[in-house]
C-alpha positions in Angstrom: 39.1 53.3 217.6 41.6 52.0 215.1 44.6 49.9 216.0 47.0 52.8 215.2 45.1 55.1 217.5 45.1 52.4 220.1 48.9 52.3 220.0 49.1 56.1 220.2 47.1 55.9 223.4 49.4 53.1 224.6 52.6 55.1 224.0 51.2 58.3 225.5 50.5 56.4 228.7 48.5 59.3 229.9 46.7 57.3 232.6 43.2 58.3 231.5 40.5 55.8 230.7 41.0 54.4 227.1 38.3 55.0 224.5 35.8 52.2 224.2 36.6 49.9 221.3 35.1 46.9 219.7 36.8 43.5 219.1 38.9 41.3 221.3 42.5 40.2 221.1 42.1 36.5 221.4 45.6 35.2 221.8 46.9 31.6 221.6 50.3 31.5 223.1 53.1 29.0 223.9 52.5 27.7 227.4 55.8 29.0 228.8 54.3 32.5 228.3 51.4 31.9 230.6 52.5 33.9 233.6 53.7 37.0 231.6 50.6 36.9 229.4 48.0 36.5 232.1 49.6 38.6 234.8 51.4 41.3 232.9 51.0 41.7 229.1 47.3 41.0 228.8 46.1 43.4 231.5 48.6 46.1 230.4 47.4 45.8 226.8 43.8 46.3 227.8 44.6 49.2 230.1 46.5 51.1 227.4 44.4 50.4 224.4 40.9 49.6 225.6 40.7 46.3 223.7 39.6 43.3 225.7 42.1 40.4 226.0 41.5 36.7 226.1 44.4 34.1 226.3 45.0 30.4 226.0 48.3 28.7 226.6 49.6 25.3 225.6 52.4 23.6 223.6 52.8 25.8 220.5 52.8 22.9 218.1 49.7 21.5 219.6 48.0 24.9 219.4 48.9 25.2 215.7 47.4 21.8 215.0 44.2 22.9 216.8 44.0 26.1 214.7 44.5 24.1 211.5 41.6 21.8 212.6 39.4 24.8 213.5 39.2 23.5 217.1 40.2 27.0 218.3 39.9 30.3 216.5 42.3 32.9 218.0 43.3 36.0 216.1 46.8 36.2 217.4 49.4 33.3 217.7 52.6 33.6 219.8 55.0 30.8 219.1 58.4 29.6 220.3 60.4 28.9 217.1 59.2 29.0 213.5 57.9 25.4 213.3 54.5 26.1 214.7 54.0 29.2 212.6 55.0 27.2 209.5 52.1 24.8 210.2 49.7 27.7 209.7 51.0 28.8 206.3 49.7 29.8 203.9 46.0 29.4 204.9 46.1 31.2 208.2 49.1 33.5 207.9 52.1 34.2 205.7 54.3 36.3 208.1 55.5 36.6 211.6 57.7 39.0 213.6 60.5 37.9 215.9 60.6 39.9 219.1 62.3 38.0 222.0 64.1 34.9 223.1 64.6 32.9 226.3 67.3 30.3 226.6 66.8 26.8 228.1 67.8 26.1 231.7 67.3 23.2 234.1 65.1 24.4 237.0 65.2 22.3 240.2 63.3 21.9 243.4 65.2 23.7 246.2 64.3 21.2 248.9 64.9 18.0 246.9 67.5 15.3 247.6 69.7 16.5 244.8 69.3 20.2 245.4 72.8 20.7 247.0 74.5 19.0 244.1 72.5 21.0 241.5 73.4 24.2 243.4 77.1 23.4 243.1 76.8 22.8 239.4 74.8 26.0 239.0 77.5 27.9 240.8 80.3 26.4 238.7 81.8 24.7 241.7 81.8 21.4 239.9 81.9 20.8 236.1 78.7 21.0 234.1 79.4 17.5 232.8 78.5 16.3 236.3 74.9 17.4 235.7 74.4 14.7 233.1 75.8 12.0 235.4 73.5 13.2 238.1 70.4 13.1 235.9 71.2 9.5 235.0 71.2 8.3 238.7 68.4 5.8 239.5 65.4 7.6 241.1 66.2 11.0 239.8 62.8 12.6 238.8 63.3 14.7 235.7 60.4 16.4 234.0 60.1 17.8 230.4 57.5 18.6 227.9 56.2 16.6 225.0 58.4 17.0 221.8 55.4 16.1 219.7 53.5 19.2 220.8 56.0 21.6 222.3 59.2 23.2 220.8 60.8 23.4 224.3 60.4 19.7 224.5 62.1 19.2 221.2 65.1 21.4 221.9 65.5 20.1 225.5 65.8 16.5 224.2 68.3 17.7 221.5 70.2 19.6 224.2 71.6 16.3 225.3 73.0 15.6 221.9 74.8 18.9 221.9 76.2 18.1 225.3 77.7 15.0 223.8 79.1 17.0 221.0 80.3 20.1 222.9 81.2 18.7 226.3 82.1 15.1 225.6 79.3 13.7 227.8 79.2 9.9 227.3 76.5 8.7 225.0 75.5 6.2 227.7 74.7 9.0 230.1 72.7 10.9 227.4 70.6 7.8 226.8 70.1 7.2 230.5 69.1 10.8 231.1 66.1 10.4 228.8 65.4 6.8 229.5 62.3 7.7 231.5 60.4 8.3 228.2 56.8 9.1 228.7 57.0 9.1 232.5 59.1 12.3 232.2 56.5 14.1 230.0 54.1 16.7 231.4 51.9 19.4 229.8 53.9 22.7 229.4 51.4 24.6 231.6 51.7 22.0 234.4 55.4 21.1 234.4 56.7 23.9 236.6 53.8 23.5 239.0 54.8 19.8 239.5 58.4 21.0 240.2 57.2 23.7 242.7 55.2 21.0 244.5 58.3 18.8 244.9 56.9 16.1 242.6 60.1 16.4 240.5 63.7 17.0 241.3 64.3 19.0 238.2 62.6 20.1 235.0 63.3 21.7 231.7 62.4 25.4 231.7 63.0 28.7 230.0 65.2 31.0 232.0 62.3 33.5 232.0 60.0 30.9 233.6 62.5 30.0 236.3 63.0 33.7 237.1 59.3 34.5 237.2 58.5 31.5 239.5 61.6 32.2 241.7 62.9 28.7 241.0 66.7 28.0 241.2 68.2 26.7 238.0 71.3 25.5 236.3 72.2 27.8 233.5 73.5 26.2 230.2 76.2 27.6 228.0 75.0 29.3 224.8 76.1 26.3 222.7 73.5 24.2 224.6 70.7 26.6 225.5 69.2 27.4 222.1 68.9 31.0 223.1 71.1 32.7 220.5 69.6 33.3 217.0 73.1 33.7 215.7 73.9 30.1 216.6 71.2 28.6 214.5 73.6 26.5 212.4 75.3 25.1 215.5 71.9 24.1 217.0 70.8 22.4 213.8 73.5 19.8 214.2 71.2 18.1 216.7 68.1 16.2 215.4 65.2 14.3 216.8 62.8 11.8 215.3 59.3 12.5 216.7 56.6 10.0 217.4 54.9 11.1 214.2 57.9 10.0 212.2 58.9 13.6 211.4 62.6 14.6 211.7 63.3 17.9 213.3 66.6 19.8 213.9 67.7 22.0 216.7 66.5 25.7 216.3 66.8 28.9 218.3 64.0 29.4 220.8 62.9 32.8 219.5 59.4 34.1 220.2 57.3 34.9 217.1 54.0 36.7 216.8 51.5 36.7 213.9 47.8 37.4 213.3 45.6 34.4 212.4 43.0 34.7 209.7 41.0 37.9 209.7 38.9 37.6 212.9 38.8 40.9 214.9 41.8 42.0 212.8 42.1 45.5 214.4 42.3 44.1 217.9 44.8 41.5 216.8 47.0 44.0 215.1 46.8 46.3 218.2 47.9 43.5 220.4 51.0 42.8 218.3 51.8 46.5 218.1 51.7 46.6 221.9 53.8 43.5 222.2 56.6 44.8 220.1 56.5 48.4 221.2 58.7 49.8 223.9 56.2 49.3 226.7 55.6 45.7 225.7 59.3 44.9 225.3 60.0 46.4 228.7 57.5 44.0 230.3 59.2 41.1 228.5 62.6 42.2 229.7 61.4 42.6 233.3 60.1 39.1 233.2 63.4 37.6 232.1 63.1 37.5 228.3 65.9 38.7 226.1 64.6 41.1 223.5 66.0 40.6 220.0 66.0 43.0 217.0 62.6 43.0 215.5 62.6 41.0 212.3 59.6 40.2 210.0 59.8 36.6 208.6 58.0 35.2 205.6 56.2 37.7 203.3 56.9 41.0 204.9 54.4 42.7 202.6 51.6 40.7 204.3 52.5 42.1 207.7 50.3 45.0 208.8 51.7 48.5 208.1 51.8 49.2 211.9 54.0 46.2 212.5 56.3 46.9 209.6 56.9 50.5 210.8 57.9 49.3 214.3 60.1 46.6 212.9 61.9 49.1 210.7 
């Protein structure tokens, strides 16, 4: 069955068994998507199209490096931000489609020693600036992801710079908040599990992750949460020097999808079709993501016809 026919089956949602197809959607995705991919999107895709699904989650930058080195060979890549996709150009892809976003929040352990203070900040009962003083207290256990491999880790670190610019948070507090260095760093797919187990007081998270895992969280204003594509220029005022020596600037945390190479191309295209179709976007919205207008980035002519039609 072609990818186009697969999508027709998907949209019809007739409930009958899908036609048997060949090829597998082998998806490498940003680790923050693990729950929605494994629990919801992957199974729904297979149910509606008949294509088998396989998935692997990790920091998006790290996955892109593994693809470049031929250590993994997915046929679909789901990234947070454009940086990881850019690493695959032009050899592995020359296009991507934006389809959703999820702002940053600070999730916290509900039974921790600082939970009551964090709850007051989350409810707006005390100023948000108090959050940055609280994080700087000795013994506060903050977790975040590695900026060298994960876009979330990059923007979370730069969020403190924006807090200094937007809220007047003292530079000393900003430095103290991140002073834990490598002791604060966890793999993206393990960070929230550490928080749920009470090993951390608070951790960086996407709002979608916190909602999916039923974790309380402190929301951040749009000027700090990297969730609004229209605020790209404001986010870019923040910058971070990575351990590799590269300088990165703040960027919107928009989800992008692209095919990789030409392995099992029909299955790969069918997956992205499902992802950006109404049923796929409905699943994303239910799991806490903000859907954004579909936009093809890079060389739009390189995108499959089926994707261009859905993106308008």
